C-alpha positions in Angstrom: 118.5 113.8 124.2 117.3 114.0 120.7 113.8 115.1 119.7 111.9 112.2 118.1 109.3 112.4 115.3 106.6 109.7 115.2 106.9 109.1 111.4 109.5 106.9 109.7 110.2 103.8 107.7 112.9 101.1 108.0 113.7 97.7 106.5 116.0 94.9 107.4 116.5 91.6 105.7 118.4 88.4 106.4 118.9 84.8 105.4 120.1 81.5 106.9 119.2 77.9 107.7 117.3 77.6 104.4 115.2 80.7 104.9 115.0 84.3 103.7 113.2 87.0 105.7 112.6 90.7 105.8 111.1 93.2 108.2 109.3 96.4 107.1 108.4 99.0 109.7 106.2 102.0 109.1 105.2 104.5 111.8 102.9 107.4 111.8 101.4 109.7 114.4 99.4 108.3 117.3 98.2 109.3 120.8 100.0 106.3 122.3 102.0 103.3 121.1 99.8 101.2 118.8 101.6 98.2 117.3 100.1 96.3 114.4 102.2 93.2 113.9 101.8 91.0 110.8 103.6 87.6 111.0 103.6 84.7 108.5 101.6 81.5 109.4 103.4 79.4 111.9 105.4 82.3 113.4 103.0 83.3 116.2 105.8 82.5 118.7 107.5 85.7 117.6 104.6 88.0 118.5 105.5 88.6 122.2 109.3 89.0 121.9 108.8 91.3 118.9 106.4 93.5 120.8 108.8 93.6 123.8 111.6 94.8 121.5 109.3 97.5 119.9 108.1 98.7 123.2 111.7 99.1 124.4 112.6 101.4 121.6 109.4 103.4 120.9 107.1 105.3 123.2 104.4 106.8 120.9 103.1 106.3 117.3 101.1 103.9 115.3 103.5 101.3 114.0 102.9 98.6 111.4 105.5 95.9 111.5 105.4 93.2 108.8 107.6 90.1 108.5 107.9 88.1 105.3 109.5 84.6 105.5 110.4 82.3 102.6 112.1 79.0 102.2 115.1 78.9 99.8 115.1 76.4 97.0 117.8 74.4 98.6 115.6 73.7 101.6 113.7 71.0 99.6 114.5 67.4 99.1 113.4 64.4 97.0 111.3 61.6 98.5 110.4 58.3 96.9 106.8 57.2 97.3 107.6 53.7 98.6 104.1 52.4 98.4 103.5 53.5 94.8 106.9 52.1 93.8 106.1 48.7 95.3 102.8 48.6 93.5 104.5 49.5 90.2 107.2 46.8 90.6 104.6 44.2 91.4 102.5 45.2 88.4 105.6 45.1 86.1 106.5 41.6 87.4 103.1 40.2 86.7 102.8 41.8 83.3 106.4 40.9 82.4 105.6 37.3 83.1 102.7 37.2 80.6 104.2 39.1 77.7 107.6 39.4 76.1 108.9 42.8 77.0 112.2 44.4 77.9 112.7 44.8 81.6 112.0 48.3 83.0 115.0 50.6 83.7 115.6 52.5 86.9 115.3 55.9 85.2 112.1 54.9 83.5 110.5 53.8 86.8 111.6 57.0 88.6 110.3 59.1 85.8 106.7 57.8 86.4 104.7 60.6 87.9 104.3 60.3 91.7 107.2 57.9 92.3 109.5 60.7 93.2 108.1 63.7 95.1 109.6 67.1 96.0 108.9 68.0 99.7 110.0 70.6 102.1 112.9 69.7 104.3 111.9 69.1 107.9 113.1 71.6 110.4 114.8 70.4 113.6 114.1 72.4 116.8 117.6 73.8 117.0 117.3 75.2 113.4 113.9 76.8 114.3 115.3 78.4 117.4 118.3 79.7 115.4 116.1 81.2 112.7 113.8 82.9 115.2 116.8 84.4 117.0 118.2 85.8 113.7 114.8 87.2 112.7 114.5 89.0 116.1 118.1 90.3 115.7 117.1 91.8 112.4 114.0 93.3 114.0 116.4 95.1 116.3 118.4 96.4 113.3 115.2 97.7 111.7 114.1 99.4 114.9 117.5 101.1 115.2 117.1 102.4 111.6 113.6 103.6 112.4 114.8 105.4 115.5 117.5 107.1 113.4 114.8 108.2 110.8 112.5 109.5 113.5 115.4 111.4 115.1 116.4 113.0 111.8 112.8 114.2 111.3 112.6 115.2 115.0 115.6 117.5 114.5 113.8 119.2 111.7 110.7 119.6 113.8 112.7 121.0 116.6 114.0 123.8 114.4 110.4 124.5 113.2 109.0 124.6 116.7 111.9 126.8 117.9 110.9 129.3 115.1 107.3 129.2 116.1 108.2 129.8 119.8 110.3 132.8 118.7 107.3 134.2 116.8 105.0 133.7 119.8 107.5 135.4 122.1 107.9 138.3 119.6 104.2 138.9 119.5 104.0 138.6 123.2 106.6 141.4 123.5 104.7 143.4 120.9 101.6 143.2 123.0 103.6 144.1 126.1 104.8 147.3 124.6 101.7 148.2 122.6 100.7 151.8 123.1 97.1 150.7 124.0 98.5 149.1 127.2 99.8 152.4 128.7 98.0 153.6 131.8 97.0 156.8 130.0 95.5 154.9 127.1 93.6 152.6 129.5 92.4 155.7 131.5 91.1 157.4 128.3 89.2 154.3 127.2 87.7 153.8 130.7 86.7 157.4 130.8 84.9 157.0 127.5 83.2 153.9 128.6 82.1 155.4 131.9 80.8 158.4 130.0 78.8 156.1 127.8 77.4 154.4 130.9 76.3 157.8 132.4 74.8 158.8 129.1 72.8 155.6 129.0 71.7 156.0 132.6 72.2 159.4 134.3 70.8 158.2 137.6 73.3 155.4 137.8 74.2 154.6 141.4 77.9 155.7 142.3 78.6 152.3 143.8 77.3 150.6 140.7 79.4 152.9 138.6 82.5 152.0 140.6 81.8 148.3 140.2 81.4 148.8 136.4 84.6 150.8 136.2 86.5 148.2 138.1 85.1 145.4 135.9 86.1 147.4 132.8 89.6 147.9 134.2 90.0 144.2 134.9 88.9 143.2 131.4 91.4 145.6 129.9 94.3 144.2 131.9 96.2 141.4 130.0 99.2 141.4 132.4 98.4 137.9 133.6 98.0 136.5 130.1 101.3 138.0 129.0 103.1 136.6 132.1 101.7 133.1 131.4 102.7 133.2 127.8 106.2 134.2 128.7 106.4 131.3 131.2 105.0 128.9 128.6 107.5 129.9 126.1 110.3 129.3 128.6 108.9 125.9 129.5 108.5 124.8 125.9 112.1 125.8 125.1 113.3 123.8 128.0 111.4 120.8 126.8 112.9 121.2 123.3 116.4 121.3 124.8 115.6 118.3 127.0 114.6 116.2 124.0 113.3 112.6 124.1 109.6 111.7 124.3 108.3 115.2 125.2 105.5 115.3 122.7 102.7 114.9 125.3 104.1 117.7 127.5 104.5 120.0 124.5 100.9 119.2 123.4 99.6 120.2 126.8 101.6 123.5 126.7 100.3 124.2 123.2 96.8 123.9 124.7 97.7 126.4 127.4 99.2 128.8 124.7 95.8 128.6 122.9 93.9 129.3 126.1 95.9 132.4 127.0 95.8 133.7 123.5 92.0 133.3 123.4 91.7 135.2 126.6 94.0 138.0 125.4 91.9 138.4 122.3 88.7 138.6 124.3 90.2 141.3 126.5 91.7 143.3 123.7 89.6 146.5 123.3 92.0 148.2 120.8 92.6 147.4 117.2 96.3 147.0 117.6 96.0 144.5 120.4 93.3 142.6 118.5 95.6 142.4 115.5 98.5 141.1 117.7 96.1 138.6 119.3 95.0 137.2 115.9 98.6 136.8 114.8 99.3 135.0 118.1 96.4 132.6 117.4 97.9 131.8 114.0 101.4 131.2 115.4 99.9 129.0 118.2 97.9 127.0 115.8 101.0 126.3 113.7 102.8 125.3 116.9 100.1 122.9 117.9 100.0 121.3 114.4 103.8 120.6 114.5 103.7 119.3 118.1 101.3 116.6 117.0 104.2 115.0 115.1 106.5 114.6 118.1 106.9 111.4 120.1 
């Protein structure tokens, strides 16, 4: 499956039955799927089916979906104000009987303001249902375009994340082979630390000295952290290859990367290992930042 970003834009428009409409979809990062739907007045019946379609295509992200709907000019008709026309004819009859005047013409009567009105054509239930179906069909088209846009950006993010994982693995391998991790180097450092302990307290109890030496040896061992980092790199690569909505899992792994890197830095008692640990932290931070964009 393809990796999906959470950001994208799509638009789809249509016309029919005396209407024009257009959908605009904008999505950005979000912890879950947050849909903000803006519908024109009188179109509340589209809310539920629209949300169902959106939920069927998207898993995460903050989505703003807006529908604009307009009547076409041809969807209007002329209507004669029968009550006003009757009043005018009665008035003309009475006035015409009292004075000598030419009889009124039809075009003159119809030109009087208010006699002829422009009104919206009434929608029959079948037309309303047909328009609603077409509008939802175009929402599907817009969603398909949005998915394509998110997939396109997801592919770019996949390449970036792959490079970040390669960097993390390279630094892990550098820590693995660092001269400071050799048994002889660890032995020398322990000897120096034990000597410092004896210098600070010559009468130190041998058992206490043994405990301190064991504690120092444990703190100097980063084997567990290196093994976990290697396992996390493998798991992250597998998720990238799997694709789909893997953002949450990768976000969890990124937190684990950060935890192991922090522990490695705290255990490092050599400048070279400290430098590697700091580079690891920078690479992991970049990894976490990019993971936030994945669905």
